[in-house]
N, C-alpha and C positions, 0 to 999 in steps of 0.2 A: 504494500500500500504506500502511496505517496503522501507525504506530510506537507501541510500548507503552513508555512511560517509567514504571518502577515507583516505588512509594513509597520503596523502598530506594535507588534512584538519586537521587531528589529529596532524601532525607535526607542522603545522602553530600554532595551539593552544598551543602546548608544548613550542614553541618559545615565545609566549605571556606570558605563565606562567613563563618562565625564565626572561623575561623583568620585570615582576611584582616583582619577587624576588629581582632583581637588584634595583628596586625603593625602596623596603623596606630596603635593605641594605644601600642605600644612606641616607634614613631617620634615620636609627639606628646609622649611622656614623655622624648624624647631619649636613649633607651637606646643602648648601644653596638652596633656592627655584629655583635659576638660574640653578642648576644642576638637581633638581628633576622634575621640570615642563616639560622640553623638553623630558625627559624619559617617563613621563606619556602621553605626546602628542604622542610619538612613539607607546605606548601601544594602545592608542585610534585608531590611524591610522591602526595599524595591526589588531585590532579587527574589524574595519569597513571592511577591505579587507576580513577577514574571513567570516563575515556575508554575504557579497556579493557573495563570492565563494559558500558558502553553499546554499544560496537561488537560485543562478543561476543553479547549478548542479542538485539540487532537482527539480527545475522548469522544467528543460529539461526532467528529468525522468517522471515527472507527465504528461507533455504535450504528450510525446511519448505514454504513456500508455492510455491516454484519446483519442488520435487520433486512436490508434489501436482498441479501443472499440467504435469508431464512436461518441464520445462525443464532445461537444463544449468546447474549451480550454479557452475561454474568462474569465470565473470566476477564473480559476486557475492563470492566468496571473495577474488579478486584485488583488488577495490575495497576490501574491508575491510582487507586488508593495507596497501594504499596509504594509507588513512585513518590507520592506526596509525603508519606511517612518517612521514607529514606532521605528525602531532601531536607529534613529538619534534623 
């Protein structure tokens, strides 16, 4: 099956990339951990949202394809849940 990664997903990841560059800049400027840690937390939250979006949209595509083929979708849903659990 072919997976569809939307421009919205890619834009979200580019934004995370920019946040990481910002954290590196703070470190290079020797900023305090009080400034660095909240930015890293924002990166983690953005990453979690990106993971959820990618899993949800691809799960939807897989389920629709399986339903069209008359297959059981339970295994696919379980695999998606496991992906989300492993990502934390």
